[in-house]
N, C-alpha and C positions, 0 to 999 in steps of 0.2 A: 793234243787231245785224240783220243780214239775216234774212230767211225761211230761206234756205238754211242759214245758220249754226245757227239756232236748231234747224232740223230735223236737223242733224248731231248738235248737242250732244243732243238729246233721243233720237236712235238710240243715242248711245255710252251714254247714261246707262241705256236700256233694256236694252243688250247686257251693260252691267256688273251691273245687277240679276240678268239671267238667269243669268249666269256664277256670281255669289255663289249663287244659289238652287240651282243644279245642284251646286255644291261642298257646299253643306250638305246636300243630299239625298243625295249619294254618302257622306258621312261618316257620315250617318243610318244609310243602309244598311249599311255596314260594322259598325257597333255594333250592329245588331239582326239581321242575318240569321245563320242557323247555319251557312252554308257559304259560303266565298268563291267557291266556282265559280259562284254564281248572280250576281255581280256582272258586269254589263255595261253598255253603252251604253244600251241598250233598258231595262234595269230601272231604271237611274237616270233616264232621261228620263220615264220614266212616274211615278217617285217625285215629280220634281221638276215634273211637271205641264207638259212641255214636248215638242217633238218630239224625235225621234233626230238629226235633222239639225241641230236647235239644238245639240245637245250635241257632235255631229261639228265643227260649224263653230267651236264655242269651243274644243274641246280636240284634234282629229285623231283620238284613238285612246284605247283604254283607257288605254294607257300615260300617254299625256298628262293625263287625268284624275285618274288616282292619284297621279301627281307633283304636280298643283294641290292635291290633298286634303292630301297630306303637307306640302307647303309652306304652306299655309292652316295647319294645325295647328302646325307649326314656329314659324310667326310668332304664332299665340296663345298658344303654349307658351312664349314668350319665350326662344327658343334665341338672340336675340339678345344674352342675358346673356354668351354666351360671350365676346363682345370683353372684358368686365370680367375675367373669368378670365384672358383672356390678357394684359390689361395689370396684373395684379397683379405688384406688385414681388417678393413672395416666390413663388417657381413653386411651392413645394410648395401654400401655399395656394391658389394658383391651380388646382393639381390637385384638390384638395378641391372646389373651387368647381365645376369640370367635372364631377365625378363627380356632385354634388347637381344639377346642372342637367339632366344626361341622366337620372338617377332620377326627377325631377319630370316629365320630358317623356315617359318610357316608362310612367310611372303616371298621367299624368294625363288619357288618352283612350283609350278602350279601340279606338278605331278605330286607333291607332297598331300596335298589335300584329296585328290584321287585315291592316293594308298590309302588314307584313312577311310574312303568310301568302300575301298576292298574290304574293310572287316565284314562287312554285310554278305560276301559272297564266299569268303574262305574263313570258317571259324577257327582253323589252327594259325592262319596269319593273324586273325584277330588276336589271338592268345598272345603270339609273338610281339605285337605290337603294344599290346598291354603292358608286356613286360618291360619294354623298352620306356615306356610313360613312367613306369614304377622307378626307373633310375632318375628321371626329373623329380620326382616326389621325394626321393631319398636325399636328393641336392638340395632341395627345398627344406626339408627337416633339418638338414644340419645347419643351413644359414639361419633360420627360424631359432633354432636353439641356440645358436650363438649372440642372436639379437636380444631374445628375451631376458627380462630380469629373473633372477634366481628363485624369487618366492611366487612366479606366474604358475598357476595351477596347470597341470599338463593338459587340461581338457581345453583350456583357453590357447595353450600353444597348439594342441591338434586343430582346433578351429582355424587358426591363422594357416596352417599348412595346407588344410583342405582348400580353404577359400584361394590362396596362391596357386595350387595345383590347378583348380579349376581356371582362373584368371590366364595361366600361361598355357592352357590347352589350344590344341589346334582349332577344335571346336568354337572357341569363344573368339580366337583371332578371326576365324571366317565369319562369325556372326557380327563382330564389329567393323571388319574391314570394309566391305561395299565400296564406296566412293571414296572412303578415307585412305590417305597414304599409310605406308607402313609406320612412319614415324608418329604421326598422329595417334594410330591404333596403341602403339607403345606407350605413348605419354599418357593414354587413359588407363591402361592397365598398370604401369608404374605407381600413378597416383592411388589407385585402388589397393594394391599391394601395400604402399605405404601407410594408407589408412588403415589397413589389416594390422600390421605390425606396430602402429603407434599405440594400440592398446595393450601392448605387452612388454614395450619397452621400459628400462629403468627411468625413474624422473632424472630431467636435465640430461638426457641422452642426445647425440645427434638424430635431428627431427626427420633425416632422410629415411 
């Protein structure tokens, strides 16, 4: 390896290390601070022991940093398991799996809830988070379409999708959690989602 190549690799590794350090500092900041309004590039740079310019060069804006934190938590929270839910042969079981995955995600890291609070202080990040939530809606739409009887009206399917989308939101999880453990919240949401799909299933189908 030439000296120039070695330097390039070393710089890339150093940049990746700083990026990871900033993301971890930002997530820690979200968990520990009392108010989301205190979140800023300057504050995170200080917490990560890097310059504000370093944070800006890595993420471009507060929105970029918040998105990076969300995506990092999503990866560590194993949202990739959604692929298994969507591939499940029984769509009702797949929906149960989807609900469990999101309950685990919403309840797995306090920073996730704070990221949703950040929608109030950054309209661009709010839009980015809404776009991510639309992926959840599309997954629900696909599962509901597979669950529903062929003659079920489109409006009835849409009602089921809208209800399950609301049930599986971070806001609903936070509302129901309180003193309840994640498993108990998941059971409540699962029962409600099953009730929503029961009205659109073919007769004599799997009751789940």
